[in-house]
N, C-alpha and C positions, 0 to 999 in steps of 0.2 A: 532519302533520309535514312541515315544509318540507326538502327534498334537498339536501343540502350537497355540492359539487363535491370532488373530490379527484385529485389530481396523484401520477403516479407517475412521480419524475424519473431522467433518465441510466439509461436499461434498453436499453442499447447492445445487450442479446442478446437484446432480446424476451423473458425468461423469467418476468416477474413474473405475468403472469397464467394464467401455466402450474401454476407451483409452488407457489400457495396457494391458498385456496378462498375468492375475493372475493364469494362470492355470501351469504356470512355477514352482509355489509352492504349488500346490493344494493337491501333495501328503503330504506333511510337515503342511500345515496350513489352518486352517478355519478361513476365513475373513468374519468381521461382518462391517457394513458402518452406521455411523450416519450420517443422512442428518440434522441434527437440532443443532443447539449450545445448551451447557448445562446449565441450567437457574445457579445452583451455584456452586462452588468446591465441595460441598457435594454431590451435582446431579452427578456428573462427579465421584467422586470417589466410589459412589456406582455402575453406568453404568461401571467402567472399571477395576473393582478390581480384575475380572479373566483373565484378557490380558495378555499376555507375551511381546505382539509387538504394538506397536500403532504408526501409520502412521499418522502425524499431519502436519495440511495445517499453512503456515508460518504465526503467529503472530494472530491467532484466539483463539483457546482456550489456556488460560494463564495455565502453567503449574509452581508454586511455590514448595518450597521444600516441604511445607506441604501436597500438592496430591502427590509428588514421594514418601513420606512418608506412605500413605494409599495405595499404589500399590504395596504391596510388590512383586507380580508375576514378575512386569515387569523386561525386561531383554534388549529388543529394543526398541528405538525411532528413525525414521528416517523422520525429516522435512522437506519439502519443503524450499527450500534455503540453504545457507551456513552461514546463522547465523538468531536466531530468539530469538527477545526480551521478548519474551512470557514466554520461556524456562528459567528458572534457570540451568544451567548449570553445576555450581559448586553441585548443588543437585543430580543431574543426574547421575555426576561422586561420589560423596559421597554413593549413593545408589547404585552401583554398576551396573547400566544402560549404555549401550552404546547408545553412542548418535551419530548419520550421519544425513548427508545432501543430498542436489540434487545441482546441478549446473545449471543456467540459460543458455538457448539457447541464447534466446534472450530477451531484455526487453520491453515488450509492454507500457510501462508507459511513455513513451515519447510522441508517439504518442495520448495516452489520453488526456496528455496534450494540445498538439494544440488541442483536440478535445474540450476540455472546452473553449479555449481561444477561439474557432470560434464560439462555441454556446452562450457566452458572449457577442460577439461583432453584432453576425449576427442572433442570435435568430432562429438557423432552426429549435431547438425542440420544442419549444412555437409555431413558427407559422405555423409548420406541425401540431398542435394540434388543431389549428386555423382552418385550412384546413380543416382536418378530423371533427370537428364541424360545418361545414358549414358556417361560416365566410367568407365574397367575398372578401373583401381587407385586406392588412397588415395594421400592428397596429404598428409593431416595425422599428424605422430607426436604420441603421444598422452603425458601424464603422469601418473603412478600419484599418488592422493591418500593410498594407504597408506603411515604414516609420516611425512607431512609435517606442517607445524603449520598451525593455523586460529586467525586471530586474531578473537575474537570481540570488538565494539565493543556492550556492554549484557548486561548477564546478568541480564536481569527473566526473564518466561515463555516468552518466544517465544528470545529467546537463549541460555536452558538447553536449550529443546528444540532448535535447532539444533545444540548441542554436544554433545548425546546422538546424534545421528544420524550428526555427522562422528564420534564416536568408535566408531561401530558401523562404519564406515568403516575403521578403525584409524588415524584419523588423531590426531595430538596437539592437544590445547585448550590456548588460553590466552584471556584476558579481561582487560580494560579498561572503565571509562566513569568517568565524574569525581564519582562517589560511591561504585565499587566498592571494599570493601576485601578481605584476602586470605582473613579469613575467610569471607566470602559464597562467592569461589571455592571453598575448601576443600570448603562444605557440597552445589557444582555436583561436585564431583569434577573441577573444571577448574584450571590453573594459573592465577597472579596474573601480571600484568605492568604497568608502566608504559606509559603511550602512546608511549614512544620506542621500548620497547622491543617493543611489541608491529608496530608499525610497521617493524620494521626485521629483523627475525627471521622473521614472519610468512610463509607461502608463500602464503596466501590469506584477506583480510582481509572480513569481512561484517559490515554494520550492520544492529543491531538499538535503536537506543534511540529514544522518542518526541521528536517534532519538537516544540521550543519555544524560547524565547528562548536558554535556553544553550546549545541542541544546533544551532543554527542555524549553518551552515558549522563545525561541530565538526572535520569531516575537511577540511582546507586544506591548501595549497600545499606549507608545510614536511613536512607529515607523509607525504604521497605522495612527494615527495623521498628519505624517507627508506625506501619500499620496496625491495625486491629488485627489478632488472630483471625475472626470471623469476616476479613475483608476481603475483595478480590481485588487484582489489578486486569487491564484490558488495553492492549497496546494492538490498534490498527495503523499508527503510523508509520514509522521504521525502525526495525529490529534495534539496529545500533541505540538509540534513544535511550534504552534502559537495559542496563548492564546484565547480559545474560549469566555470568554465572553467579552473581550474587542473586537473580532471581532463581536459578535454577536450586540454589542452597536453599532460600526460602520455600520453596515447595517441597525438596525432599525433606525438610525437618519441620514440615506444616507449622511454621513460622505464620504464614497468611493462608486462607481459607482454601485460595486456590487462582487460577489466572486464564485469560483468555487471549489467546496470543494470533496474530494474522501475517506477521511480518518477522524477520529474523536479520542475523547478520550476514547467514550463508543462506541465499536460496537459488533452487529450491533447498528443503531443510535437509540434511543429509539424514540416511536412514538409519544410520547408527546413534543419532544423535541421544542423549537420557533425555531431555523434552517426550519424545513416543513414548517414553517407558511409566510416565507420570498419571496417574487416575485422578488427579486434582488439577489439570491442564488441559482445558477445549485446546485444540489448534486445529488452524484453519492456513491453507494453502498460498495466502496474501489474495482473498477472495476483493478486497475494499470495492477494486471498480469495474470485478467481474460479471458483468451483466451483459446480456444482449443488446440494450440501450445504448450501453456504452461503446461498446464494439462498433455497433453500427454506426454512431456518429464521429469516432477515430478513424475509423479504416474509411469511411466515405470523406471526409477531410482531406487525407492521404493520398486518395485520386483527386482531388480538386486541387491539391498543392501540387503534383507532379505534372498535372494539365497545364498549371497556373505557371510552374517553372518554363516548361517547353516554350509559353508564349511570353516568355521573359517577364514573367511577374513571380511573386517568391510569397504567397499569403503567410500571412504570423511567421514572418521571419525572426528567426531566434540570434542568429549568427551568420 
């Protein structure tokens, strides 16, 4: 039997081969791990042209139609998650590539959201850095979140989970999204608000909608202008949902108290990006799903998917 080549992409943390048993397919597949992102689509095409199987990390390396066309040997692609906006699914189908996904166990993004809220309001990381630097006294005055209002944009599975965590901290929670109804809010145990009300009255606003044509730029300059000067914005969803230029301006001019951002329009965030120079902005490098449990779950299912594909099955087929 001819052995096939499998590429594991964007394994920045070098965990893929450690958290799953790839020996299950070692008799049929030679695995190569790529730990760094590709500089360009052309670089990706050159590096991957001889691979029949690709394991992709959700929304890291883009796979537009042109890249699929440059990979004639590609037969199977498995992405983490059951959707991946970075992959042109129609192109995969047209190219005859079997596209499969992996299912989430738990989504760890909600606790990360609360972590960003706590960092912004209590300055844990900043004070930790000052302590390690030898500073004797505290510098920052914190803000209590108990009794404050959290505005949740998007009340799906993740938004609802964040709402419950916030309520456990004693926060009042209101929510809005384009299709959200008062009845849905009542079912989730949170208050309903219009978009204008949410931005004007919330002490902290957190974004939890899926990126799509209608949600791109959903949080714009006018919305940010409605926020209290003491309010914070959290985005752990997708970078383009928030107008980054408008957010940069609001932070530079201190129109809002600060922001916690885990996702960006361009990832990795360029080293010269002006976001990196702001002291009222907490930045994390897309940590939402970056946990050992999450990686173990996704990579084990990738191994299972490759094995199933060899046997004529295609678990969790997307295209």
